[in-house]
matplotlib code that plots the C-alpha trace (Angstrom):
import matplotlib.pyplot as plt

x = [-21.7, -18.7, -17.6, -14.2, -13.0, -13.4, -10.2, -11.1, -8.1, -6.1, -3.7, -2.8, -0.7, 2.5, 4.1, 7.5, 7.3, 7.4, 5.2, 2.0, 1.6, -0.8, -1.8, -3.0, -3.9, -2.8, -6.4, -6.7, -3.1, -4.1, -7.2, -5.2, -2.7, -5.5, -6.8, -3.5, -1.6, 0.0, -1.8, -5.1, -8.3, -10.8, -13.6, -12.4, -12.3, -15.9, -16.9, -15.3, -17.2, -20.5, -20.0, -19.3, -22.7, -24.3, -22.4, -23.1, -22.7, -19.6, -17.9, -18.9, -17.4, -14.3, -13.9, -14.4, -12.0, -9.3, -9.8, -9.5, -7.3, -4.2, -5.7, -7.0, -3.4, -1.9, -4.2, -2.8, 0.7, 0.0, -2.0, 0.8, 3.4, 1.2, -0.2, 1.7, 0.4, 2.0, 5.2, 5.3, 4.9, 7.7, 10.1, 9.4, 10.0, 13.3, 14.5, 13.4, 15.2, 18.5, 18.6, 17.1, 19.7, 22.4, 20.7, 20.0, 23.7, 24.9, 22.4, 23.2, 26.9, 26.1, 23.2, 22.2, 18.6, 16.7, 13.2, 10.9, 9.4, 12.2, 10.1, 7.7, 10.6, 12.1, 8.9, 8.5, 9.4, 12.4, 10.3, 8.3, 11.4, 12.8, 9.6, 9.7, 13.4, 12.8, 9.9, 12.1, 14.9, 12.6, 11.3, 14.9, 16.2, 18.9, 19.9, 19.4, 18.7, 20.0, 19.6, 22.0, 20.4, 23.0, 24.5, 27.3, 26.2, 25.7, 23.7, 21.6, 20.9, 19.9, 17.6, 15.8, 15.4, 14.0, 11.5, 10.5, 9.9, 7.7, 5.7, 5.0, 4.1, 1.6, 0.1, -0.1, -1.9, -4.4, -6.5, -7.6, -11.4, -13.6, -16.9, -18.8, -19.0, -17.8, -14.7, -12.3, -8.6, -6.5, -6.2, -10.0, -9.8, -7.0, -9.3, -12.2, -10.0, -9.0, -12.5, -13.8, -11.3, -11.9, -15.7, -15.4, -12.9, -15.2, -17.7, -15.1, -13.6, -16.8, -20.0, -22.8, -24.4, -21.0, -20.3, -23.7, -23.1, -19.6, -20.9, -23.9, -21.6, -19.3, -22.2, -23.6, -20.2, -20.2, -16.4, -14.0, -12.7, -15.9, -16.7, -16.2, -18.2, -21.1, -21.0, -21.0, -23.9, -25.9, -25.2, -26.3, -29.5, -30.3, -30.0, -32.1, -29.3, -27.8, -24.4, -21.7, -18.5, -16.6, -17.5, -16.5, -13.1, -12.7, -13.7, -11.1, -8.4, -8.8, -8.8, -5.4, -3.7, -3.4, -0.4, 1.2, 3.7, 0.9, -2.1, -0.5, -3.0, -5.7, -4.0, -4.9, -6.9, -9.7, -10.0, -10.2, -12.8, -14.9, -15.0, -15.9, -18.5, -20.1, -20.0, -22.0, -24.4, -25.1, -25.0, -25.8, -23.7, -22.1, -22.8, -19.8, -20.0, -16.8, -13.1, -11.9, -9.2, -12.0, -13.8, -10.6, -10.1, -13.6, -13.4, -10.0, -11.4, -14.6, -12.7, -9.7, -7.2, -4.0, -4.3, -3.5, -0.7, 1.1, 0.7, 2.2, 5.2, 5.7, 5.9, 8.4, 10.6, 10.6, 11.6, 14.5, 15.8, 15.7, 17.4, 20.4, 20.8, 20.5, 23.2, 25.6, 25.3, 27.9, 28.0, 26.0, 22.9, 23.4, 20.7, 18.2, 19.0, 19.0, 15.5, 14.2, 15.7, 13.7, 10.6, 11.2, 11.6, 8.3, 6.7, 7.9, 6.5, 3.2, 2.8, 3.4, 0.8, -1.7, -1.4, -1.6, -4.4, -6.2, -9.4, -7.5, -6.1, -9.3, -12.1, -12.0, -12.8, -10.1, -7.6, -8.0, -7.7, -4.5, -2.7, -0.1, 1.0, 1.8, 4.6, 4.8, 4.9, 7.1, 4.9, 5.4, 3.4, 2.7, 1.3, 0.4, -1.7, -1.2, 2.2, 3.0, 5.0, 7.2, 10.7, 13.1, 13.4, 9.7, 9.2, 12.1, 10.6, 8.2, 9.3, 12.3, 11.8, 12.5, 11.2, 10.7, 11.2, 13.2, 12.0, 13.4, 13.5, 14.6, 11.1, 10.3, 7.3, 7.2, 6.1, 7.1, 8.4, 8.8, 7.3, 9.8, 7.5, 6.1, 2.7, 2.1, 3.6, 7.0, 9.5, 11.3, 11.6, 13.9, 12.0, 14.9, 16.0, 12.5, 12.2, 15.5, 14.5, 11.1, 12.9, 15.1, 12.2, 10.2, 13.1, 13.4, 9.6, 9.9, 12.3, 10.6, 7.0, 4.1, 1.7, 1.4, 2.8, 0.0, 0.7, 2.3, 5.4, 6.4, 6.6, 9.3, 11.1, 11.0, 12.6, 15.3, 16.1, 16.2, 19.2, 21.3, 19.9, 17.1, 14.2, 11.5, 8.3, 6.4, 2.7]
y = [4.8, 7.1, 6.4, 8.1, 4.8, 3.0, 2.9, 3.7, 2.1, -1.0, -1.0, 0.7, -0.6, 1.4, 1.0, 1.7, -1.3, -4.8, -6.3, -5.5, -2.5, -2.7, 0.2, -0.2, 1.6, -0.4, -1.7, -3.0, -4.4, -6.6, -7.9, -8.6, -10.6, -12.8, -13.4, -14.2, -16.0, -19.2, -21.1, -19.4, -21.3, -21.2, -21.5, -18.5, -16.5, -17.5, -16.5, -13.1, -12.7, -13.7, -11.3, -8.5, -9.1, -8.1, -4.7, -1.8, -2.2, 0.0, -2.1, -5.3, -4.1, -3.0, -6.6, -8.3, -5.9, -6.6, -10.4, -10.4, -7.4, -9.5, -11.3, -7.9, -6.5, -9.7, -9.4, -5.9, -7.3, -10.0, -7.8, -5.3, -8.0, -9.5, -6.4, -4.6, -1.4, -2.1, -3.2, 0.1, 2.2, 0.3, 0.7, 4.5, 4.7, 2.9, 5.2, 8.2, 6.8, 6.1, 9.6, 11.5, 10.2, 11.6, 15.0, 15.1, 14.4, 17.2, 19.7, 18.8, 19.5, 23.0, 24.2, 24.4, 24.9, 23.0, 23.9, 21.0, 19.7, 20.7, 20.6, 23.1, 25.4, 25.2, 26.2, 29.4, 32.8, 34.6, 37.1, 34.3, 32.6, 35.8, 36.4, 32.8, 33.0, 36.2, 34.5, 31.5, 33.8, 35.3, 31.8, 30.5, 33.8, 34.1, 37.2, 35.6, 32.3, 31.4, 28.1, 27.1, 24.5, 24.7, 21.3, 19.6, 18.0, 14.6, 16.1, 18.1, 15.0, 13.1, 16.0, 16.1, 12.3, 12.4, 15.1, 13.2, 10.0, 11.7, 13.4, 9.9, 8.5, 11.3, 10.5, 6.8, 7.2, 9.6, 7.7, 9.2, 10.1, 7.0, 6.4, 5.4, 8.9, 7.6, 9.3, 6.7, 5.9, 2.7, 2.4, 2.0, -1.2, -2.6, -1.9, -3.6, -6.7, -6.8, -6.2, -9.1, -11.4, -9.9, -10.2, -13.9, -14.3, -12.8, -15.5, -18.2, -17.0, -15.8, -16.8, -15.7, -13.1, -11.6, -11.4, -9.9, -7.1, -6.5, -6.2, -4.1, -1.8, -1.3, -0.7, 2.0, 3.6, 6.4, 6.8, 6.3, 3.2, 1.3, 2.9, -0.2, -2.4, 0.1, 0.5, -3.2, -3.7, -1.1, -2.9, -6.2, -4.6, -3.0, -6.5, -8.1, -10.2, -10.7, -9.2, -11.6, -11.0, -13.7, -12.2, -8.7, -10.2, -11.6, -8.3, -6.4, -9.0, -8.8, -5.0, -5.0, -7.0, -4.5, -4.5, -1.0, -1.9, -2.7, -0.7, 2.4, 4.3, 1.9, -0.6, 1.6, -0.5, 2.1, 2.3, -1.5, -1.7, 1.0, -0.8, -4.1, -2.3, -0.8, -4.3, -5.7, -2.9, -3.6, -7.4, -8.3, -9.9, -13.2, -16.5, -17.5, -21.2, -21.5, -21.3, -17.8, -18.1, -18.6, -15.5, -13.5, -14.7, -13.8, -10.3, -9.6, -10.6, -8.6, -5.5, -5.9, -6.2, -8.1, -11.6, -11.3, -13.9, -11.6, -8.6, -10.6, -11.7, -8.2, -6.8, -9.5, -8.7, -4.9, -5.7, -7.9, -5.2, -2.6, -5.1, -5.4, -1.6, -1.5, -4.2, -2.0, 0.9, 1.6, -0.7, 1.7, 0.7, -3.0, -3.4, -1.7, -4.0, -7.0, -6.0, -5.6, -8.9, -10.6, -8.8, -10.3, -13.7, -13.3, -12.1, -15.2, -17.5, -15.7, -15.4, -19.1, -20.0, -17.5, -18.7, -22.4, -22.0, -18.7, -19.7, -20.4, -16.8, -15.0, -16.7, -15.3, -18.6, -20.5, -17.7, -17.8, -21.6, -21.6, -18.4, -20.7, -21.8, -18.2, -15.7, -14.6, -10.9, -9.1, -7.3, -3.7, -2.4, 1.3, 2.8, 6.3, 7.6, 6.0, 4.5, 1.0, 1.3, -1.3, -2.2, -3.0, -6.5, -7.1, -5.5, -7.2, -10.6, -10.0, -6.9, -5.3, -1.7, 0.8, 4.1, 4.8, 7.3, 6.4, 6.9, 6.1, 2.6, 1.3, 1.9, 2.7, 4.3, 2.5, 4.3, 1.7, -1.9, -5.0, -8.3, -11.1, -13.4, -13.0, -14.0, -17.6, -18.8, -19.0, -16.5, -14.7, -11.0, -10.1, -7.9, -5.7, -5.1, -4.2, -1.8, -0.1, 0.3, 1.8, 4.3, 5.4, 5.8, 7.7, 10.0, 10.8, 11.3, 13.9, 15.9, 15.6, 14.3, 16.8, 14.1, 11.9, 14.9, 14.6, 10.9, 9.6, 8.3, 11.9, 12.7, 10.0, 11.4, 14.9, 13.6, 11.8, 14.6, 17.2, 15.4, 16.3, 19.5, 22.0, 21.5, 24.2, 23.0, 25.0, 24.9]
z = [22.8, 22.5, 18.9, 19.6, 21.1, 17.8, 15.7, 12.1, 10.3, 11.1, 8.1, 4.9, 2.1, 1.6, -1.8, -0.3, 2.1, 0.6, 3.3, 5.2, 7.5, 10.5, 12.7, 16.2, 19.4, 22.5, 23.0, 19.5, 19.6, 22.6, 20.8, 17.7, 19.7, 21.1, 17.5, 16.0, 18.7, 17.5, 20.3, 19.9, 20.7, 17.8, 20.2, 22.1, 18.8, 18.1, 21.6, 21.2, 17.9, 19.4, 22.3, 19.8, 18.2, 21.5, 21.5, 19.2, 15.5, 15.6, 18.2, 16.5, 13.2, 15.1, 16.5, 13.2, 11.4, 13.9, 13.6, 9.8, 9.0, 8.4, 5.4, 4.1, 4.1, 2.8, -0.2, -0.8, -0.7, -3.2, -5.5, -5.5, -6.4, -9.1, -10.8, -13.6, -12.0, -8.7, -10.5, -12.4, -9.3, -7.5, -10.5, -10.5, -6.7, -7.0, -9.8, -7.7, -4.7, -6.5, -8.1, -5.2, -2.7, -4.9, -5.0, -1.3, -0.5, -2.7, -1.4, 2.3, 1.6, 0.3, 2.5, 6.1, 5.2, 2.4, 1.2, 0.5, -1.6, -4.0, -7.2, -5.8, -4.8, -8.2, -9.9, -7.7, -9.0, -7.6, -5.7, -4.1, -3.0, -1.5, 0.5, 1.8, 2.7, 4.7, 6.6, 7.4, 8.6, 11.1, 12.3, 12.6, 14.0, 11.4, 9.5, 6.1, 4.5, 1.1, -0.8, -3.5, -5.7, -8.5, -8.9, -11.0, -14.2, -12.6, -9.8, -12.2, -14.2, -11.0, -10.0, -13.4, -13.3, -9.8, -10.6, -13.7, -11.7, -9.2, -12.0, -13.5, -10.1, -9.6, -13.0, -12.2, -8.9, -10.4, -12.8, -16.1, -16.5, -17.2, -18.9, -15.8, -14.4, -11.1, -9.8, -8.3, -8.3, -8.6, -4.9, -4.7, -6.7, -4.5, -1.5, -3.3, -3.8, -0.2, 1.1, -1.0, 0.7, 4.1, 4.0, 3.2, 5.9, 8.5, 7.5, 7.9, 11.2, 13.0, 11.1, 8.8, 11.1, 11.6, 7.9, 7.2, 9.7, 8.3, 4.7, 5.6, 7.7, 4.7, 2.3, 4.6, 4.8, 2.2, 2.1, -0.8, 0.9, 0.0, -3.4, -5.6, -3.2, -3.2, -7.0, -7.4, -5.0, -6.9, -10.2, -8.7, -7.4, -10.8, -12.4, -9.7, -8.3, -4.9, -4.4, -5.7, -3.9, -5.8, -9.2, -7.9, -6.9, -10.4, -12.1, -10.0, -10.5, -14.3, -14.0, -12.2, -14.9, -17.8, -20.1, -20.1, -22.9, -25.3, -24.0, -22.5, -20.3, -21.3, -18.9, -15.9, -13.4, -13.2, -17.0, -17.3, -14.5, -16.1, -19.4, -17.7, -15.6, -18.7, -20.4, -17.4, -17.5, -21.2, -21.3, -17.7, -15.1, -16.3, -14.6, -12.5, -13.3, -15.3, -14.5, -13.8, -16.5, -19.2, -17.9, -18.2, -21.7, -22.7, -21.1, -22.8, -26.2, -25.7, -24.6, -27.0, -24.2, -23.8, -22.2, -18.5, -18.9, -21.3, -19.0, -16.1, -18.2, -19.5, -16.0, -15.0, -18.0, -17.2, -13.6, -14.6, -16.9, -14.0, -11.7, -14.0, -13.9, -10.1, -9.8, -11.8, -9.4, -6.7, -3.6, -1.4, -3.5, -2.9, -0.3, -2.6, -5.5, -3.2, -2.0, -5.5, -6.5, -3.7, -4.9, -8.4, -6.9, -5.0, -8.2, -10.2, -7.5, -7.2, -11.0, -11.5, -8.8, -10.3, -13.8, -12.8, -10.3, -11.1, -9.3, -6.1, -6.1, -7.3, -5.4, -1.8, -0.1, -2.0, -1.5, 2.3, 2.3, 0.2, 1.4, 3.1, -0.4, -1.5, -0.7, 3.0, 3.9, 6.4, 9.0, 10.0, 12.9, 13.6, 16.8, 15.6, 18.5, 21.9, 21.5, 22.7, 25.9, 27.5, 28.5, 25.7, 27.0, 26.8, 23.4, 21.7, 22.4, 19.6, 17.8, 16.2, 17.2, 14.4, 15.8, 19.5, 22.3, 25.3, 28.9, 32.3, 33.7, 30.3, 28.8, 25.2, 23.6, 20.2, 17.1, 14.5, 14.7, 12.6, 13.9, 14.3, 12.4, 8.9, 7.6, 6.6, 3.3, 1.7, 3.0, 0.2, 1.3, 4.2, 6.6, 7.7, 4.1, 3.2, 6.1, 5.2, 1.6, 2.7, 5.0, 2.1, -0.3, 2.3, 3.0, -0.7, -0.7, 2.0, -0.1, -3.5, -3.3, -3.5, -2.3, 0.8, 2.9, 5.5, 6.2, 9.4, 7.6, 6.8, 10.6, 10.8, 7.8, 9.3, 12.5, 10.6, 8.2, 11.1, 12.6, 9.5, 8.0, 8.6, 6.2, 5.6, 4.1, 1.5, 2.3]

ax = plt.figure().add_subplot(projection="3d")
ax.plot(x, y, z, "-o")
ax.set_aspect("equal")
plt.show()
């Protein structure tokens, strides 16, 4: 089999977008449509799954992934809303966006060329800047390039605050060393949570043979994406037990719910997971025969951590305080504060559900059965490789096109769009406002962030920024 035809990624949570992001090639988009059509035939879905078992392992995994990717990404969305870690990242992003926009506007007014990322340029020595400016002059065929980054006091304050926010974001996404000796980051745990839900969903949608293939494929995949799952499997093996996906989900959920106001860096998800992992190594895996809330209470006591309910309430309070500050900003930031306000509303609803029915959220089988009771997510779809092509009339039936290239005959090649429907659940977040907020945060990322620069979103930001000013990237 030619493995090049297998798509290796069908989604990826983006902390700038309050929803789920799916990525498809046209072939996988067609199959996704068959799985998720409102009038889909469950027997047809099972038939497709059984046919996949007769294909190669890669192709079978491909099919099962497409059929269950939505729940995987919805779990990311819910975990981000619920976790103090996700809340903290979003608050920093909003602060960076508010201050960064003010800086970008001032710099555009003074310069025809802007070096990015700005913090990297500002750290460079004068001779390094001179050499780069000379090289850029030759590339742009200009006699000389100068960049004036001197700003008025308010602009300087905004610049400092933006750089400070990005420095803190970088610290948060890079976990401190942990005692397990395993190098992993917070995003690994978010993936572990979503994989636990998805693996159970493969069983529910397709069957037991399909779920066994799916799990075995992941366990054999030596990538960072599967690191927590593989570490958990090894722990279960050492203790002579079968892999317990529900207990893994519980361990990760507890790890995501640290209290930064009380515990500081000890609230980092990877630090909490490392401590819990070490506890299980020492005392053995607990029997999962009690309510999840009682397990959480026991783990918090054993590891001298804040109760998860206090962590959730603290994150809510911090968010409400920031919202009041956003509401006091000029009118041009109104959409941003409105979007954050809807995030807080979603957080309040999800937190209430979690605290009242913790088992329903944590146990993968119950989560899938009750996801309709939770907050729905806007759905963003990217077509990064072979773009989706069609007439505007055809495409707009199901999509609100955000980024596309026009062709003749009224055809578009779509790069990014928003589905006109959201996931199941209670609709709280407006999809278009969420998309606009994401675009703004990503644009500020492009000018300031020293991470994520190889991601597809930056290609869109480059395209947008080039329409207003020339940007030269420092490699």
